N, C-alpha and C positions, 0 to 999 in steps of 0.2 A: 504493500500500500504506500502510495506517495505521501510525502510529508503533509501536503495540503489536504489530502483526503483524510489522513489520520487526525489532523488538527480539527477538521470539520466534525469528525466523530467525537473527539474530546469536547468540543464546544457544545455538542448536542447533550452530553451528559453533565455539563456544567464544570468540566475540568479546564477552566480558562488559564490557569497558571502554566500547566504543561503545554497547552495549545499555544500559548504566547511564546514559550521558549522555542518550540518547533517552528513557528512562523518567523521569529526573529532570525533563525538560521536560514530560513528559506529566502527572505528578502535580501540577505547578504549575497546569496548565491544567484538569485534572480531579481535584480533591482527593478526590472521593468514589469513585474507581476502585480498588477493593480489589485487583483482580488485578494492576494496575500496581505497587502497593506490594509485593505478594508477589514478583513477578518482580524488582523492584528489590532486595529483600532477598536473593534468591537470587544475583543478580549480585554484590552486595557480599560475600557469603559466599565465592564462588569467587575473588574478588579479594583475599581475606584481610582485608577490612575488616569484622571481626566486630561491632564496636560499631554501625556503621551498619546492618548486616544485622539485628541484634536490634531496632533502632529501627524500621526499615521493616516488619519482620514483625509487630511489635506493632501498628503502625498498621493493617496489613492485617487482623489479628485483631479489632481494634476495629470495623472496618467490616463484617467478615463473620466471625461467630463460629461458623459451622457447617461450615467447610471443613477437613477433616483435613490436607491437605497444608500449609496455613499453619502449623499447630501442629507438624507434623513438621519443617518448615524451621526454625521458631523453636527447637525442641528441639535440633536439630543445632547451631545457632549457639550456644546456651547451652552445649552439650556442648564445643564447641571452646574456648569461653571458660572452661571448667571451672566454670561456674555449675551445679553438679550438681543442686541441688534444683529450680531453675527448669527445667532440661532434663527432669527426671523428670516434673514437673508438666505440661509441654507435651506430652510423649509420651503421658501418661495421658489428656489431653483428646482427643488425636487418636484414641486407642483407644476412648474413650467415644463419640465421634462415629461410629466405624466399627470394630466389634469384629473385623472380618476384615482389618484393616489390618496385614498381616504385617510390612511394612517398619518400622512404628512399634515393634513388639515387638523387632525386631532392634536398632534404635537404643536402645531402653530397656535391653535386655540389655547392650549395649556400654557404656552409662553405668554400670550396676552393676558391670560388670567393671573399668572404670577406677577405680571407687571401692573396689575390693577385695571387693565383695559377690558372691562367686562363686556361691553357691547361688541367689541371686536372679537372677543372670545366666542360669544354666542353666534356671531356671523360665521365664524370659521367652523364651529361645530355643525351648523346647518350646511355649510359648503361641503363638509366631509360626508354628511349623510347623502347629499346630492351626488357627490362623486362615487360613493359606494353604490348607490342606486344605478347610476349609468353603467358601472362595471358589471353589475349583476344582469341587467336587462340586455346588455349587448351580448351576453353569453347564452341567452335563451333562444334557441333555434326552434322554430315552429313545426315540429314533426308530430304525427299521430302516435309514433312509437315512444314519445316521452312518457315518463312515469306519471301515473294519475295519482295526484295527492288530494286528500280530503280536507274539509273545513276543520279548523281547530278554534275553539274559543280562546281569546287572549284577554288579559285583564285590561289592557288599553289597546287602542287601535291607531296609534300614531303611525305605525308602519304602513297602514292603508294609504295614507296621503303620499308616502314615498312610492308605493306601487303604482298609484295613479299618475304621479309625475313621470315615472319610468315609462308607462304606456304612452303618454303624450310625447316624451322625448323620442321614443322609437319611431313614432309616426312622423315626427318633425324631420327625421333623417331621410324620408322618402317623399317624393312629390306625387305619389299615386294615391294617397289617402286624403279624402276630403273631410271626413268627420269620424269621431270616435264615440263609442257607447260602452257603458258598463252594464253588467248583468244585474237585473232586479233580484230581490230576494227569492221570488218564486222561480225565476229562471235558473238561479244558482242551485236551488234545491233539486229542480228537475234535471239539470245537467249532471249533477253528482249522482242522482238516482239512475239515470239511463246510460251515462257515459257515452252519449250520442257522438261526441266529437273526439272520443278516445283521449289521447294525450296532447291535443292541440292547445295552444295558449290563446289563440284568437282565430276568428273566422271573418271573412270579408264578403260583402255583398253589394250589389248595385241598388241605388235608390231609383225612384221613378224618373228622376231627371238625369239618370246615367252617371251619378257620382258614386264614389266608392266609400263605404263606411266600414270601419273595423270594430267588431264587437270582441272585447276581451272576455275570456271565459274564466270560470272559477279556477281552473287548473293554473292559469297565469298567476292569480293572487296567491293560491295555496303554495305554488312552487316558489314564488318570490319570498313569501313568509319563511319557508323552510331554508332557503339560502341565507336569509338573515340569521336564522337560528344557528347555522353552521359557522358563522363568521363572527369572531370575537370583536372585531372592529365596531360593529353596529352597537352592541351593548355598551362598549366603552364610550362611543360618541354620545349616545343617548343619556347614559349615566352621568358623564362629565358635564353635559349640557345642563342636566338637572341640578348639579352642584352650583353652577353659575346662576341659574334661575333662582335658586334659593338665596344666593348672595344678593341678588337685586330684589329680594322680597316678593317674588312671584311664586309663593309657596304651593298653591294649588297646582299650578302648571308643573312645578318641580316634582311634586309627588307623582304625577302621571308619568313623568320621564323615569323616575326611580322604579316604578312598577313595571314599566316596559323593559327597562334594562335588566331587571331581575329575571323576568320571564325569558328574555332572549339570551341571557348568559348561561342558561342551564345546559344547553347542548353545544355551546360555542367551543371552537377549538382555536 
């Protein structure tokens, strides 16, 4: 096993000290290996050597300036060091490289929160939820062979707004859709009972004036919900936003976010 592969395995089990030693040898032998500098920076961060983490992550960025995780790691290291402006700059670069990088929005919002800029923090938590939504819906391919998922009761339904935004976003990416519709309660019950459209997420039809309308099916909403349950970033964003809402004394809204975060964190990975 190569040193970098072994270092990766050591990092997975939390042995950052031995991984660091291995990676330090590697960068001496291969000074142009950007990923080794990135991993080394991450090791140093977990070992609370923030100064070295920043140095190694800057080196990684100088060798490979189009990798969002490098700038995320660099931003977090600056955040720990309370280098607020440098942290914000690094997170913004990560987002410029990948506009759907929800975890970078989460870290950017946390930086604004620590700086006392609570409205900016709320804005970036919302932007992170939007980014995650875009990433999820862009991965949803409309096949009948998709798994058919059923309705689940959730304590709060904040996620439904995100699902609806996702549907609107998908339709905005094509010029063939003229209108959108959502299933009524009765339609949803009947679709789940009959599975008429199998695993489809939506169906399209022509109106009397020859325009195309897209009806999003229950399986779209149910699949979107489960993808959120699989993703730790959503519960982090919602829960962290709840903390800031509480700080600005929007306690009722904050409680809804806490309940949603608790539900979606149960199966998250």
